[in-house]
BAFI-3210 file (N, C-alpha, C; in Angstrom, 3 decimals, decimal comma, padded with zeros to 6 digits):
// residues 208
n [1|2|3|4|5|6|7|8|9|10|11|12|13|14|15|16|17|18|19|20|21|22|23|24|25|26|27|28|29|30|31|32|33|34|35|36|37|38|39|40|41|42|43|44|45|46|47|48|49|50|51|52|53|54|55|56|57|58|59|60|61|62|63|64|65|66|67|68|69|70|71|72|73|74|75|76|77|78|79|80|81|82|83|84|85|86|87|88|89|90|91|92|93|94|95|96|97|98|99|100|101|102|103|104|105|106|107|108|109|110|111|112|113|114|115|116|117|118|119|120|121|122|123|124|125|126|127|128|129|130|131|132|133|134|135|136|137|138|139|140|141|142|143|144|145|146|147|148|149|150|151|152|153|154|155|156|157|158|159|160|161|162|163|164|165|166|167|168|169|170|171|172|173|174|175|176|177|178|179|180|181|182|183|184|185|186|187|188|189|190|191|192|193|194|195|196|197|198|199|200|201|202|203|204|205|206|207|208]
n.u [000,839|000,515|001,985|000,470|000,397|002,715|004,117|005,792|006,922|006,977|007,597|006,102|007,593|010,390|011,719|011,828|012,938|015,549|015,729|016,015|013,547|012,336|013,122|011,526|010,274|012,574|013,102|010,795|010,894|013,242|012,385|010,373|011,984|013,558|011,609|010,757|008,526|006,084|005,362|002,194|000,064|-002,603|-005,490|-007,665|-006,520|-004,822|-002,086|001,007|000,990|002,036|001,937|002,786|003,962|004,756|006,146|003,923|001,824|-000,119|001,122|000,923|002,453|003,010|003,196|002,328|000,994|000,263|001,581|003,432|001,988|-000,584|-000,575|-002,058|-004,502|-004,103|-003,113|-005,249|-007,295|-006,480|-006,142|-008,724|-010,189|-009,124|-009,559|-007,593|-006,150|-004,975|-002,818|-001,710|-000,155|002,823|004,771|007,270|009,556|011,311|013,468|014,168|015,293|017,146|020,435|021,884|022,083|021,151|018,366|015,156|012,581|009,230|006,247|003,116|002,356|003,200|003,197|005,305|005,521|005,842|004,623|003,512|002,986|001,226|-001,061|-001,735|-002,370|-004,732|-006,447|-006,644|-007,655|-006,289|-003,282|-002,094|-000,153|002,738|006,028|008,842|011,615|013,781|016,873|017,832|019,266|019,644|019,374|020,104|018,774|015,430|014,347|015,688|014,828|012,924|014,282|016,316|015,103|014,108|016,222|018,889|020,877|024,406|027,010|028,212|026,284|024,124|025,064|025,202|022,475|021,488|022,722|021,418|018,846|019,233|019,880|017,491|015,709|016,566|015,439|012,840|011,137|010,731|009,431|007,057|005,969|005,281|007,146|008,366|010,224|012,506|012,997|013,520|015,964|017,664|017,523|018,133|020,670|023,051|025,501|025,754|028,168|031,200|031,615|033,767|036,984|037,840|039,601|043,021|045,068|048,008|051,232|053,359|056,283|059,529|061,530|064,548]
n.v [-001,201|002,212|005,121|008,093|010,298|012,187|012,865|015,108|015,325|017,773|020,775|023,966|027,188|029,433|028,924|026,176|025,177|024,118|021,926|018,517|017,224|018,101|016,674|015,303|017,407|018,450|016,383|016,261|018,789|018,569|016,722|018,233|020,222|018,691|017,889|020,247|021,418|023,687|025,121|025,721|027,470|025,885|026,339|024,699|022,236|022,504|023,011|023,189|022,606|020,826|019,994|017,550|015,881|012,559|010,251|010,575|010,526|012,079|013,372|014,257|016,483|017,175|019,394|019,490|022,188|022,339|021,922|019,290|017,360|017,416|016,537|014,674|015,858|017,471|015,600|013,750|015,417|016,135|013,587|012,471|014,251|013,889|011,245|009,353|006,398|004,928|003,137|004,285|006,327|007,909|008,686|010,753|010,895|011,833|009,545|008,057|005,594|004,940|005,416|008,579|009,236|006,864|005,509|004,120|002,186|001,459|-000,410|000,068|-000,869|000,131|003,393|003,976|005,895|008,317|011,483|012,727|010,569|009,160|010,814|010,781|008,073|008,042|009,913|008,980|006,544|004,230|002,295|001,591|002,704|003,875|004,468|006,583|006,345|008,463|008,484|009,914|009,323|008,560|010,135|008,656|008,481|008,383|010,674|012,719|012,971|014,894|017,386|016,651|016,120|018,611|020,247|021,463|019,172|018,390|019,516|017,219|015,199|016,418|016,530|013,780|013,125|014,645|013,322|010,852|011,698|012,703|010,309|008,857|010,520|010,178|007,760|008,337|008,170|005,414|004,979|006,463|004,988|002,718|000,736|-000,778|-002,657|-002,186|000,480|000,129|-001,299|000,657|002,674|001,481|000,274|001,796|002,826|004,653|007,287|006,321|006,768|009,319|008,462|008,641|011,507|011,375|012,200|014,295|012,713|012,541|014,509|013,059|012,568|014,209]
n.w [000,000|-000,839|000,699|001,866|003,513|005,278|008,285|010,412|013,697|016,304|018,241|017,837|016,999|017,663|020,065|020,414|018,155|017,613|019,277|020,497|020,489|018,233|016,032|014,202|012,824|011,559|009,785|008,063|007,011|005,527|003,623|002,318|001,225|-000,543|-002,346|-003,358|-002,267|-000,917|002,230|003,724|005,891|007,448|008,918|009,418|009,632|011,693|011,403|009,464|006,046|003,186|-000,264|-002,646|-005,655|-006,250|-008,293|-009,916|-008,123|-005,587|-002,516|000,936|003,195|006,617|009,373|012,510|014,418|017,021|019,380|020,936|022,539|021,550|018,977|017,530|016,981|014,742|012,856|012,663|011,719|009,092|007,950|008,132|006,547|003,958|003,677|004,426|005,347|008,464|007,942|005,740|006,531|007,630|010,416|011,509|014,151|017,180|018,907|021,860|022,449|020,546|019,360|018,524|015,105|014,185|012,417|012,241|010,756|011,616|012,019|013,361|016,814|020,239|021,926|023,553|025,557|024,262|023,863|021,595|019,830|021,471|021,507|018,816|018,490|020,053|018,754|016,118|016,663|016,313|016,097|013,842|012,006|010,178|011,518|011,560|013,258|014,738|016,022|019,125|021,299|024,859|028,033|030,218|032,651|033,769|034,973|033,754|031,204|030,172|030,187|028,471|025,913|025,328|024,845|022,741|020,781|021,180|018,860|017,508|017,788|016,526|013,901|013,369|013,526|011,382|009,293|009,411|008,794|006,196|004,883|005,126|003,773|001,172|000,644|000,226|-002,064|-002,275|000,165|-000,258|-002,324|-001,041|-000,905|001,317|002,218|000,636|001,360|004,058|004,052|002,964|004,905|007,375|007,242|007,456|009,838|012,937|013,624|015,289|018,822|020,112|021,395|024,906|026,003|026,604|029,413|029,179|029,060|031,896|032,225|032,000|034,906|035,633]
ca.u [000,000|001,250|001,806|-000,080|000,580|003,988|004,017|006,953|006,485|007,823|006,905|006,264|008,203|011,854|012,239|012,000|013,353|016,794|015,734|015,949|012,150|011,885|013,770|010,520|010,170|013,772|012,977|009,775|011,421|014,197|011,587|009,766|013,057|013,940|010,513|010,396|007,164|005,963|004,480|001,083|-000,676|-003,988|-006,126|-008,549|-005,707|-004,013|-000,678|001,568|000,748|002,615|001,487|003,752|003,694|005,848|005,804|002,581|000,822|-000,067|001,415|000,803|003,409|002,310|003,876|001,323|001,369|-000,552|002,494|003,620|001,014|-001,859|-000,262|-003,101|-005,581|-003,729|-003,008|-006,587|-008,091|-006,103|-006,389|-010,161|-010,676|-008,712|-009,847|-006,311|-006,189|-003,768|-001,706|-001,168|000,488|004,127|005,071|008,685|009,637|012,535|013,422|015,143|015,890|018,129|021,566|021,893|022,698|020,373|016,969|014,508|011,170|008,426|004,821|002,262|002,978|002,871|003,770|006,517|005,548|006,014|003,346|002,949|002,409|000,085|-002,232|-002,106|-003,090|-006,066|-007,280|-006,916|-008,295|-005,528|-001,821|-001,674|000,507|004,188|006,831|010,267|012,183|015,057|017,554|018,411|019,961|018,950|020,261|020,561|017,844|014,096|014,096|016,397|014,335|012,265|015,315|017,088|014,418|013,816|017,472|019,578|021,982|025,719|027,262|028,472|025,013|023,306|025,581|024,776|021,042|021,296|023,121|020,326|017,746|019,598|019,797|016,092|015,068|016,913|014,547|011,455|010,342|010,333|008,421|005,793|005,446|004,967|008,220|008,928|011,410|013,619|013,267|014,115|017,379|018,388|017,529|018,659|021,977|024,165|025,769|026,116|029,601|031,675|031,913|035,176|037,599|038,112|040,878|044,003|045,908|049,381|052,169|054,222|057,664|060,448|062,366|065,992]
ca.v [000,000|003,469|006,076|009,346|011,390|012,129|013,806|015,302|015,814|018,759|021,888|025,167|028,371|029,466|028,394|024,722|024,827|023,344|020,905|017,121|016,829|018,561|015,897|015,008|018,611|018,535|015,390|016,612|019,969|018,082|016,128|019,327|020,860|017,787|017,820|021,590|021,692|024,900|025,011|026,658|027,332|025,429|026,384|023,558|021,062|022,851|022,804|023,590|021,520|020,944|018,922|017,299|014,713|011,582|009,215|010,820|010,413|013,154|013,084|015,404|016,629|017,882|019,772|019,975|023,394|022,247|021,416|017,844|016,473|017,462|016,292|013,878|016,720|017,873|014,407|013,186|016,344|016,004|012,214|012,257|015,067|013,286|009,807|008,640|005,362|004,917|002,410|005,129|007,451|007,733|009,740|010,834|011,431|011,577|008,236|007,953|004,259|004,767|006,338|009,609|008,720|005,713|005,710|002,823|002,143|000,558|-000,364|-000,269|-001,001|001,110|004,738|004,008|007,105|009,527|012,189|012,950|009,313|008,814|011,561|010,274|006,819|008,337|010,634|008,105|005,319|003,126|002,372|000,901|003,607|003,720|005,457|006,691|006,648|009,149|008,353|011,075|008,845|008,645|010,767|007,674|008,376|008,834|012,017|013,698|012,901|016,125|018,355|016,127|016,289|020,024|020,982|021,121|018,216|018,964|019,498|015,898|014,485|017,076|016,073|012,389|013,155|015,151|012,260|009,877|012,333|012,716|008,937|008,443|011,316|009,550|006,606|008,817|007,633|004,050|005,095|006,907|003,903|001,557|-000,260|-000,640|-003,505|-001,443|001,643|-000,345|-001,600|001,916|003,478|000,780|-000,372|002,644|002,869|005,981|007,430|005,813|007,841|009,645|007,891|009,665|012,183|010,944|013,301|014,218|011,961|013,367|014,602|012,237|013,266|014,159]
ca.w [000,000|-000,902|001,794|001,323|004,470|006,005|009,395|011,267|015,004|016,969|018,874|017,020|017,576|017,693|021,334|020,336|016,801|017,564|020,314|020,050|020,314|016,923|014,968|013,180|011,997|010,715|008,710|007,072|006,317|004,529|002,544|001,561|000,457|-001,636|-003,313|-003,804|-001,795|-000,112|003,389|003,846|007,139|007,240|010,236|009,579|009,936|012,865|011,104|008,188|005,103|001,845|-001,160|-003,718|-006,492|-006,286|-009,272|-010,429|-007,068|-004,601|-001,114|001,827|004,288|007,697|010,616|013,464|015,161|018,238|020,400|020,795|023,177|020,828|017,570|016,895|016,498|013,388|012,001|012,436|010,909|007,680|007,500|007,959|005,436|002,689|003,760|004,459|006,378|009,308|007,321|004,675|007,216|008,290|011,384|011,880|015,514|017,953|019,566|022,946|022,534|019,485|019,384|017,484|013,886|013,744|012,066|012,062|010,399|012,438|011,710|014,488|018,129|021,265|021,794|024,388|026,361|023,454|023,966|020,271|019,355|022,322|021,066|017,489|018,757|020,570|017,790|014,968|017,120|015,737|016,127|012,616|011,070|010,137|012,225|011,293|014,568|014,570|017,299|019,813|022,480|026,150|029,024|031,202|033,768|033,389|035,477|032,936|029,821|029,736|029,860|027,338|024,635|025,102|024,658|021,501|020,905|020,867|017,413|016,924|017,707|015,501|012,610|013,205|013,240|010,028|008,365|009,391|008,066|004,776|004,380|005,018|002,725|-000,106|000,477|000,272|-003,172|-001,916|001,221|-000,854|-003,156|-000,210|-001,026|002,655|002,360|000,032|002,197|005,310|003,797|002,763|006,119|008,543|007,135|007,863|011,266|013,415|013,846|016,570|019,773|020,225|022,590|025,919|025,860|027,613|029,915|028,673|029,898|032,734|031,731|032,798|035,867|035,341]
c.u [000,877|001,016|001,408|000,158|001,862|004,006|005,369|006,486|007,502|006,958|007,137|006,997|009,708|012,460|012,594|012,679|014,557|016,837|015,571|014,514|011,624|012,531|012,787|010,285|011,365|013,629|011,988|010,144|012,400|013,475|010,976|010,804|013,446|012,878|010,159|008,988|007,162|004,962|003,414|000,394|-002,127|-004,665|-007,007|-007,820|-004,732|-002,515|-000,237|001,500|001,450|002,139|002,490|003,312|004,932|005,420|004,357|001,473|000,991|000,276|001,271|001,895|002,750|003,232|002,810|001,849|000,628|000,271|002,363|002,463|-000,377|-001,666|-001,369|-004,261|-005,336|-003,732|-004,394|-007,425|-007,766|-006,442|-007,877|-010,688|-010,357|-008,917|-008,572|-006,334|-004,909|-002,574|-001,099|-000,407|001,847|004,369|006,546|008,792|010,988|012,373|014,552|015,914|016,876|019,215|021,438|022,676|022,014|018,952|016,370|013,040|010,448|006,971|004,024|003,016|002,587|003,531|004,995|006,642|005,741|004,673|002,698|002,286|001,183|-001,178|-002,681|-002,859|-004,552|-006,968|-007,601|-007,715|-007,579|-004,034|-001,232|-001,111|002,017|004,866|008,254|010,894|013,599|015,768|018,097|019,195|019,151|019,889|020,743|019,636|016,523|013,834|014,733|015,834|013,749|013,292|016,119|016,402|014,162|015,074|018,116|020,650|023,302|026,029|027,482|027,186|024,104|023,748|025,124|023,290|020,784|021,703|022,033|019,133|018,029|019,451|018,341|015,336|015,366|016,023|013,090|010,600|009,860|009,280|007,067|005,144|005,038|005,970|009,008|010,163|012,640|014,002|013,952|015,599|018,184|018,549|018,265|020,132|023,146|024,282|026,107|027,622|030,000|031,933|033,416|035,765|037,872|039,516|041,818|044,807|047,310|050,293|053,073|055,647|058,579|061,290|063,842|066,797]
c.v [001,255|004,292|007,427|010,543|011,165|013,254|013,897|015,892|016,781|019,764|023,153|026,275|028,277|028,891|026,912|024,263|023,892|022,200|019,498|016,694|017,223|017,815|015,546|016,186|018,715|017,599|015,840|017,911|019,555|017,440|017,222|020,017|020,009|017,750|019,190|021,979|022,899|024,698|026,103|026,399|026,965|025,341|025,165|022,276|021,331|022,679|023,450|022,394|021,833|019,753|018,781|016,078|013,837|010,428|009,330|010,733|011,547|012,617|014,380|015,335|017,503|018,136|020,310|021,191|023,474|022,004|019,888|017,021|016,536|017,204|015,554|014,698|017,120|016,682|013,863|014,093|016,184|014,612|011,968|013,032|014,414|011,765|008,974|007,667|005,395|004,229|003,150|006,339|007,028|008,947|009,666|011,514|011,102|010,291|008,120|006,642|003,965|005,828|007,366|009,106|007,478|006,148|004,340|003,008|001,143|000,701|-000,798|-000,327|000,126|002,448|004,936|005,316|008,390|010,250|012,461|011,703|008,917|009,524|011,120|008,955|007,115|008,933|009,804|006,883|004,084|003,378|001,833|001,868|003,384|004,817|005,425|007,213|007,209|009,205|009,668|010,646|009,086|009,260|009,822|007,504|009,020|010,275|013,102|013,798|014,225|017,186|017,953|016,433|017,760|020,887|020,572|020,065|018,934|018,779|018,109|015,087|015,104|016,627|014,638|012,305|013,614|014,121|011,192|010,423|012,330|011,329|008,514|009,252|010,729|008,334|007,028|008,256|006,222|004,070|005,458|005,808|002,680|000,438|-000,279|-001,515|-002,802|-000,243|001,237|-000,636|-000,311|002,690|002,800|000,402|000,493|002,687|004,290|006,082|006,891|006,973|008,071|009,002|008,986|010,235|011,770|012,144|013,166|013,481|012,922|013,374|013,760|013,096|013,124|014,450]
c.w [000,000|000,356|001,210|002,226|005,275|007,028|010,102|012,583|015,601|017,687|018,048|017,772|017,697|018,967|021,225|019,054|016,761|018,568|019,737|019,736|018,939|015,764|013,854|012,258|011,053|009,516|007,645|006,350|005,224|003,350|001,674|000,685|-000,756|-002,729|-003,891|-003,396|-000,866|001,024|003,365|005,186|006,823|008,606|010,483|009,931|011,076|012,606|009,812|007,254|003,783|001,022|-002,286|-004,509|-006,531|-007,189|-009,733|-009,398|-006,065|-003,222|-000,335|002,886|005,354|008,877|011,580|014,231|016,493|019,491|020,457|021,338|022,554|019,335|016,844|016,373|015,052|012,438|011,660|011,546|009,426|007,146|007,257|006,752|004,097|002,656|003,622|005,630|007,218|008,647|006,130|005,233|007,753|009,173|011,742|013,247|016,143|018,757|020,592|022,937|021,409|019,616|018,265|016,275|013,370|013,405|011,773|011,667|011,293|012,032|012,919|015,806|019,062|021,033|022,671|025,170|025,584|023,375|022,606|019,725|020,174|021,832|019,674|017,624|019,114|019,498|016,551|015,377|016,627|015,947|014,831|011,573|011,156|010,940|011,671|012,578|014,374|015,918|017,837|021,051|023,747|027,180|030,109|032,385|033,376|033,808|034,609|031,509|029,348|029,343|028,634|026,010|024,313|025,058|023,339|021,734|020,659|019,383|016,822|016,805|016,651|014,111|012,335|012,865|011,808|008,978|008,266|008,619|006,571|004,159|004,176|003,972|001,350|-000,396|000,357|-000,857|-002,872|-000,810|000,616|-001,689|-002,345|-000,339|000,282|002,879|001,801|000,890|003,493|005,134|003,697|004,060|007,264|008,447|007,576|009,377|011,686|013,607|015,213|017,526|019,866|021,477|023,612|025,748|026,979|028,085|029,385|029,640|030,677|032,150|032,603|033,726|035,509|036,589]
res [m|r|l|r|l|f|v|g|l|g|n|p|g|p|r|y|e|a|t|r|h|n|a|g|f|w|w|v|d|a|v|a|n|a|l|g|a|q|w|m|a|e|r|g|f|y|g|l|v|a|r|a|s|v|r|g|q|s|v|w|l|l|k|p|q|t|f|m|n|l|s|g|q|s|v|a|a|l|a|h|f|y|r|i|a|p|e|e|i|l|v|a|h|d|e|l|d|l|q|a|g|l|a|k|l|k|h|g|g|g|h|a|g|h|n|g|l|r|d|i|h|t|r|l|g|s|a|d|y|w|r|l|r|l|g|i|g|h|p|g|h|k|s|e|v|l|g|w|v|l|h|p|p|p|p|d|e|r|i|a|l|e|q|a|i|e|r|s|v|k|a|f|d|d|l|a|a|g|e|m|a|r|a|t|v|a|i|h|t|s|k|p|p|r|p|k|p|p|r|q|p|p|a|a|a|p|q|t]
***
């Protein structure tokens, strides 16, 4: 089945623009740029919407402007209006359980505590949609997650994320065509950059 709606999750406004939680926005912006699609504010869909043609078929791109925990309001409004089934939707979002630089496709399943996915589940009445999970890494403790996702990643992690986004955007035609096996190979096979080894202190000068 072809995919018709591609959603990037994030929070609107300059305050959140560079934060890890906006990785989904970064991805769908990169797709719009690659397709030459222009964003338009659509009040009825509570978001920014772009339309493009891929292999002769129309696709919609969506950036909900409702803040993360109400993302489903935007997704459901557009999907219901255009009669787009959950299995024809892909949602790109930040993923704590993957290292920065990794991206994984997933179909269905739980929301794993992600507030954007939780609301989409509720509003669509279904979990039967595709997700593109963009790794942002984990701070190591649950109490630190909120601060982690709402802060910008350091430059090396941002570069790794952008590389994962670039790789997955190159697979967009296959995603739109529903060629999920091909897209999965293209997106999953690359590895994130190895972490830098810890810096060693300089050796002490020999005593004379």
